[in-house]
C-alpha positions, -999 to 999 in steps of 0.1 A, spaced: -354 704 -50 -356 735 -71 -340 714 -99 -358 681 -92 -374 663 -122 -410 657 -111 -433 675 -88 -451 665 -57 -489 664 -60 -516 676 -36 -539 647 -46 -532 615 -65 -543 613 -101 -569 585 -110 -579 559 -84 -562 531 -67 -574 509 -38 -539 512 -24 -532 542 -2 -495 535 -4 -496 538 -42 -514 571 -40 -486 584 -18 -460 570 -43 -478 591 -70 -480 622 -49 -444 619 -36 -432 621 -73 -418 585 -72 -438 568 -100 -461 578 -129 -484 555 -149 -479 552 -186 -505 526 -193 -525 498 -177 -499 480 -155 -470 500 -169 -451 526 -149 -422 550 -151 -400 556 -121 -391 592 -114 -357 600 -98 -369 597 -62 -386 563 -69 -356 551 -90 -332 558 -61 -354 537 -39 -356 509 -65 -318 509 -67 -315 506 -29 -339 476 -29 -318 461 -56 -286 466 -36 -302 447 -6 -313 419 -30 -278 417 -45 -261 417 -10 -284 389 4 -280 367 -27 -243 371 -27 -241 363 10 -256 328 3 -233 322 -27 -254 336 -56 -236 349 -86 -252 376 -107 -259 370 -145 -281 386 -170 -305 365 -191 -323 378 -222 -358 393 -221 -365 379 -256 -363 341 -258 -366 318 -287 -400 301 -283 -383 267 -290 -370 268 -254 -405 272 -241 -418 245 -264 -391 221 -251 -402 228 -215 -439 224 -225 -449 258 -211 -454 275 -246 -487 256 -251 -497 255 -214 -495 292 -206 -522 314 -220 -522 350 -234 -503 364 -204 -472 351 -223 -464 377 -250 -456 358 -282 -444 373 -315 -424 365 -346 -392 380 -356 -383 391 -392 -373 356 -402 -407 343 -390 -394 325 -360 -415 322 -329 -403 343 -300 -415 352 -265 -410 380 -240 -399 361 -209 -422 364 -180 -398 342 -160 -364 327 -169 -365 290 -160 -359 279 -196 -331 304 -202 -314 296 -168 -316 258 -175 -301 262 -209 -272 282 -195 -266 255 -168 -267 229 -196 -236 244 -211 -217 254 -180 -223 225 -155 -208 192 -165 -199 174 -133 -209 169 -97 -177 189 -90 -194 219 -105 -223 217 -79 -240 233 -61 -244 266 -79 -267 296 -75 -272 323 -101 -295 354 -99 -304 384 -119 -323 417 -118 -342 417 -150 -372 434 -166 -400 410 -175 -434 413 -191 -466 394 -183 -497 405 -201 -518 404 -170 -556 408 -177 -563 425 -145 -535 449 -134 -545 466 -101 -534 485 -70 -506 503 -87 -473 485 -85 -488 455 -68 -501 439 -99 -484 451 -131 -476 440 -166 -440 451 -169 -418 447 -138 -383 442 -125 -378 410 -108 -349 395 -88 -350 358 -98 -325 332 -86 -319 297 -98 -302 269 -79 -286 238 -92 -278 208 -70 -269 172 -75 -300 158 -56 -330 166 -34 -309 169 -3 -287 196 -20 -319 214 -31 -334 213 3 -303 230 18 -304 257 -10 -341 262 -4 -336 267 33 -309 293 26 -332 312 4 -359 310 29 -337 326 56 -324 352 31 -359 363 21 -368 370 57 -337 392 60 -345 410 27 -381 419 38 -370 429 72 -343 453 58 -370 468 35 -395 473 64 -420 449 52 -433 422 76 -441 390 58 -456 356 66 -443 325 48 -471 303 37 -473 270 17 -485 277 -18 -494 262 -51 -465 254 -75 -488 266 -104 -472 270 -139 -438 267 -124 -441 231 -115 -422 212 -89 -428 196 -55 -430 225 -30 -435 263 -29 -437 290 -4 -450 325 -7 -439 354 14 -470 373 21 -474 409 32 -507 409 52 -530 437 41 -567 441 34 -559 451 -2 -543 417 -9 -560 395 -34 -549 362 -19 -567 346 11 -545 329 36 -554 303 63 -535 308 96 -534 287 128 -525 306 159 -520 274 178 -492 256 159 -482 283 133 -496 264 102 -499 288 73 -510 282 38 -525 300 8 -561 291 4 -553 277 -30 -536 246 -13 -548 248 22 -561 215 36 -581 213 68 -595 189 94 -631 185 99 -651 160 121 -659 129 102 -697 125 100 -712 94 113 -724 74 83 -760 63 85 -777 34 69 -775 32 32 -810 37 18 -825 33 -16 -824 63 -38 -856 81 -40 -865 107 -67 -886 137 -55 -901 166 -74 -884 199 -67 -897 224 -92 -879 258 -94 -851 248 -70 -818 254 -89 -799 267 -59 -788 251 -26 -808 277 -6 -840 269 -25 -834 232 -21 -828 233 17 -859 255 22 -881 231 2 -869 198 17 -860 210 52 -824 197 51 -792 215 58 -767 226 31 -742 200 45 -767 173 36 -766 181 -1 -743 174 -29 -735 203 -51 -722 199 -87 -696 222 -103 -690 217 -139 -656 229 -152 -637 226 -185 -599 222 -188 -586 236 -221 -559 214 -236 -537 221 -267 -560 201 -290 -589 191 -268 -612 200 -239 -615 178 -208 -648 181 -189 -646 178 -151 -676 173 -129 -668 181 -93 -690 171 -63 -688 190 -31 -710 194 -1 -737 221 -5 -722 242 23 -687 242 8 -670 259 -22 -648 242 -49 -611 250 -48 -603 253 -85 -566 253 -79 -568 219 -62 -590 207 -91 -565 220 -117 -537 202 -100 -555 170 -99 -564 170 -137 -530 187 -146 -547 217 -162 -531 251 -164 -565 268 -163 -602 260 -159 -634 276 -170 -671 270 -163 -687 246 -187 -714 260 -210 -750 247 -207 -746 229 -240 -714 212 -227 -731 202 -195 -759 186 -215 -734 168 -237 -722 148 -207 -756 138 -196 -762 165 -168 -788 193 -164 -777 227 -151 -793 234 -118 -803 198 -113 -769 182 -119 -757 150 -105 -726 128 -108 -747 97 -115 -747 85 -150 -724 110 -165 -704 102 -197 -672 116 -212 -663 135 -179 -638 131 -151 -657 130 -118 -640 144 -88 -656 137 -54 -646 157 -24 -636 136 5 -663 152 27 -689 140 3 -674 105 2 -675 103 40 -710 117 44 -735 95 25 -773 99 24 -771 132 6 -795 151 -16 -784 155 -52 -797 166 -85 -814 140 -107 -800 152 -140 -837 159 -148 -851 194 -147 -874 198 -116 -862 167 -97 -837 157 -71 -825 124 -56 -825 115 -19 -802 90 -2 -773 95 -26 -740 78 -15 -708 84 -34 -692 49 -32 -724 32 -43 -738 56 -69 -708 69 -87 -680 44 -79 -658 56 -108 -653 91 -92 -619 101 -80 -621 109 -42 -599 138 -32 -597 171 -12 -612 196 -36 -629 219 -11 -617 255 -3 -607 259 33 -624 287 52 -623 305 86 -631 282 115 -619 250 97 -597 228 118 -560 231 113 -546 201 94 -516 200 119 -533 205 153 -571 207 147 -575 242 162 -598 265 142 -580 286 117 -585 323 107 -584 339 73 -564 370 63 -558 388 31 -523 391 17 -500 403 -12 -474 379 -25 -442 398 -19 -419 369 -30 -419 332 -37 -396 302 -37 -401 269 -56 -386 234 -54 -385 226 -92 -367 193 -89 -359 180 -124 -390 195 -141 -369 217 -164 -336 200 -165 -352 167 -177 -371 186 -204 -341 207 -216 -315 179 -211 -295 197 -186 -275 169 -171 -242 163 -152 -219 133 -145 -222 121 -109 -194 105 -89 -201 71 -105 -199 86 -140 -237 84 -145 -256 112 -164 -283 127 -142 -306 157 -145 -298 187 -124 -320 193 -94 -332 228 -94 -350 256 -74 -361 290 -83 -367 321 -62 -384 354 -71 -390 389 -57 -408 416 -76 -388 448 -70 -416 472 -77 -441 452 -57 -417 452 -28 -416 490 -30 -455 490 -31 -457 468 0 -431 490 18 -452 521 10 -483 505 22 -467 494 55 -446 526 61 -471 556 58 -493 578 79 -518 605 71 -491 629 61 -472 607 37 -445 580 33 -421 569 61 -398 545 43 -370 529 63 -336 546 60 -322 516 41 -346 522 11 -356 558 14 -346 579 -16 -325 601 7 -316 600 44 -323 636 52 -345 665 42 -326 698 45 -352 726 46 -341 761 43 -366 788 56 -347 818 44 -332 831 12 -302 814 -5 -279 843 1 -288 847 38 -266 833 66 -290 804 69 -286 798 32 -248 798 33 -249 774 63 -274 751 45 -251 747 16 -222 739 39 -243 713 58 -253 698 24 -217 693 14 -205 682 48 -233 656 52 -227 641 17 -190 639 26 -200 621 58 -220 594 39 -254 610 46 -277 615 15 -294 648 16 -324 662 -3 -319 700 -1 -352 720 -4 -339 753 -17 -372 763 -33 -387 797 -29 -418 784 -11 -437 790 21 -425 770 51 -459 751 52 -454 738 16 -419 727 24 -428 709 56 -457 692 38 -435 679 10 -408 667 35 -435 647 53 -449 635 20 -417 621 7 -410 609 42 -372 609 46 -361 596 80 -348 629 94 -356 666 86 -331 694 93 -347 729 95 -326 760 92 -342 794 96 -332 830 104 -342 827 140 -325 794 147 -293 804 130 -293 836 151 -295 814 182 -269 791 169 -292 761 165 -311 739 140 -341 716 144 -337 679 137 -370 661 134 -376 623 133 -402 615 107 -415 584 124 -417 596 160 -422 633 153 -396 641 179 -379 674 175 -343 680 188 -327 714 189 -291 709 180 -262 733 182 -250 743 146 -215 730 153 -230 695 162 -255 691 134 -234 670 110 -221 647 137 -256 642 153 -273 635 120 -246 613 108 -247 592 140 -285 589 140 -286 578 104 -259 552 111 -282 538 138 -312 537 115 -293 520 88 -278 494 112 -310 485 131 -324 459 107 -290 441 104 -292 424 139 -323 402 135 -332 372 155 -325 339 137 -352 328 112 -372 299 125 -378 273 97 -413 258 95 -418 221 102 -418 212 64 -383 227 60 -366 213 91 -334 196 82 
């Protein structure tokens, strides 16, 4: 350590809501260069390489072949797929010296599909899986929590090519199982949940969520049947209200009541007996689509569900002028009589009837509003955000919510990209058909961040042996030319020769400083050699996780440490079989 590049820190610079990231900074593993941009120091880079080795091994085990796709892509590929216009400023665009449009790839579906177009000609070439470990850039507007949300990152992304949906389903299941093995080996417990396909497109997606209070995703979990979904796509079961008699609409004066709370207080109704309007705008390439969403007053709109229904990549709140342009009044809005707007009616509103709604006139509301009668042109769909206590869509039991970080994702892309980019093959009958694709991503730095968050205590990191930068801290508590110093150098050489990676703390420092740094970096085992122990013919071997200290004869140290590290490295490789969720059952 006397020659290490980078120093441990007593306190972390700056601020991060992630305690794991603070420890990565203090343990001399990463340093921030700019917002969402980081350098890895030698300790951190060793861990990154070990995570990459696990990713490579697991991808190759299921037939993946490693490739390298370019970071810089011609924009024409993204225009062919349709994503160039749909993705916002997070996609970095630029022109080369010949004034051609280029992009920095934030993901590589276009490049992978183009490669498959040239290399796969027949059903005999299928199935195939390729993967890469590649630097990507996404100009995220809100980088946060250190490595958890960044702008530049290394990603393992894999792409599968099959002849049909059945072939894709099998590849998807293999990736699902491999992901569980990857996260287990890296010491990160995850929960697989159904998720939104988002800008990737396709028919199905799962996210592998590390559950933590610092996560920015909300998940709905059912402890009864195991249902799990991101709130973005979670449906739920709620008792269907008994529809009352349909009465005539009645307008009532409600001055100064622009919120649901004010309305319920004035009229003596519950929030569930009101209809709330949310006005959104979907930005298109050459136009804006106005969307008026009706939900019950006690519920919130799920914008992801809305965006999927209207096929929008992003939504924004409508301005007051835009609201007026469709015939509505902010604070007193209604779906009745709107023009030039798509009306989405939540199915809870459609089932309720007799609701209180705005009158599209300042200071007035309407009683006895019924969706089917009063705005029959509305599209009825589930556009409500699920919440804790809602009934599970599978078994009806109340669900709970937790926060999570997306540690990885898998997508069934189908023919979304192959059709757009003309990546076809000849089937057994000689017919040309588009390839059926899947894609599968894990952010390497984010995986390290999750591992640091999960494997830590008040003293520092406790990374698993499989991804710790070294296996052993060798702490010398005497001078380099002492008997203990000579023995320490011999242990260092012998342990490396035995396959044990050793970080030798040969610094001229107090014992307390060396022990604190050993705990901070958090290698699985610590060997302590001092004058007194050497005189007694022993060394101390301490387990970082349990804190257990063993006094070991000097002649046995190398063998004892080698065997204990072998056990720690082998432990995650004997997992129970991964149980597939119902939606993936063969």
